[in-house]
N, C-alpha and C positions, 0 to 999 in steps of 0.2 A: 505494502501499500505505499502509494505518493504520501499519503502521511506520519508513519512514520519514518519514512529516510526523513522530512523535511527535523522533527523533532535530532532524528543524528546531528543532522547539520547547526539544527541549530546549537545544541548542547553547548560548546564551548562556550557560546558567547553568556547561555544563558545561564551557565554558573555564576559568571562574573558579578549577579548580582544578591543582595537578599537571602533569599528567599529561593536562588536555586532556580533550576529544572523543574524541582520540584515544587514550586508553586506554579511555574505554568504548566503541567498537566493535570491539575487540582482544577486548576480554572477552566482551563479542554472538558473536562470532566463535568464542571461542572456545566458546564452548556450545554455538552450531551444530556448530560437528566433532569435539566430543566424548561429546558425550552424546547420547544415542538420544530424544529429549524428543518424546511425547508428543503427539499433534494436543493434544487437548484441554488438555496446557496452555502452549503452547508459541502463545502470545497473553500469557500471563502472565509466563510467565517472560520470554521476550524483554524486554513493557515493563517488568518491574521491572527487565530489565541496561541498559535503556535510564536511566533514572532514578536508579538505587542513588547518586548522585552529584552530584545536582541539586544536594543541598543546599548547597555550600560544602566546602573542600580539605581540615577535621579532622575525624573523625570525630564531636562535638558537632557542628558548623553542621550535616553533612549527618543526624543526626538529630535536630535541635530547627528545621533550617529545611525538611528534602526533603519531607516527607510534605505538608506542605500545598504546594509547586509539585509533587511529586508533581500532588498531586487539581486542580489548577486545570490542570493540560497535561493531563493525561486527564479532564476536564468538558469541556474548549476540543472534544473528537475526538469528544464524547458516548457515551466507558464508561457502563458502571451501575457506581451506587454500590457491590454487592455484588465488584465485580472494583475497583473505583480502594482500597476498605476493601483489599482482602487484598492491591497495590502495596504499599499506603500501609504495614501493618505489615512489609510484608520490609524497606521504604528504611527505614521504622527503627530497624531490628536487624538491619542485614545485617552488619556486626563480630561479633556475637557468635555464642557457637558452643552453639543448640539445643541438644539430645539428639535429638528427633524430626524434624526440619521438616519444611518438607511438599516437597516434587522440585522446585518449585522458585528454595527458598534453595534448597538444597542446587546446583542448579548451580548457580545466580550467588555463592552462596559457594567453588566450588571453581573458578571460573572467574576468581571477581577474586582467587583465589589464584596458580594457572596463572599468571597473565597476569604475574604476577614474577620468570617464569623466563625474558619476552619477551626477547629482544634490545635493545628498545626500553629495560626498565626497570628488568633484573637488576640494570645498575651503581650503581646509586642506590640501590638496596635492601643490593647486598656490599657498599657504603665504609661501613655501619650495625656500629658496635661489635658484634659477640658477646652484647655481654655484657645489650645491649640488644634483638639478631636473633637469629635462628636459624634454616638451612635446618631442618632439622631437623624441630624444633617445628613452621612455618608447611606442611610436606608430614605428620607426623602428624596434624594438625589438616584436610587434607584429610575428604569424607565417600566415596568415589571412590575406592580398592582402584586403579579405571584411571589417577585424575588423579592420585592416588600413586608411583604405579608412571610416570606422563607425567611427573609432575615429579620425580622419582632422576633417571630419564633428560637431560633436561635441566637439573640442576642442574650432573651432570656434562660431560657437554658446555657447560658455559659458562666453570669455572671451571677445564679444559682449553683453553680458548684465549686466547694471549696477549695482554696490554690493549696 
């Protein structure tokens, strides 16, 4: 499968991030498990997820370096220019919050937010001072009501689990 090869090619770049390739796999699995991605958008959506953090650990690095890395990896796999351009646009803006984004963008955005509630990542974010980080704002920023409800449920579960 092409996505497995894409993961393989992206892994050295993803391992430079705080949560490594494991984060990307969690986001990927969240998207597959929680969204009914139409078949005609599945490859675009999932490729965007695989490549969303290839640029580095910071948003600046991800936006500056990520699209070029994504372009190179997708070219190696023989993807066409239109597909590559669309993935690169998503990678270059995946932390933004446009009003009417594509479905592929929304699935990535919500899945990338939902992963923050995972057992592996929750404590990292929950330690941040509330003046810089707010769970309600994270949930409110999500596009899908289903995802918002799931995030609220996970937040309640995480906050009731003793440290």
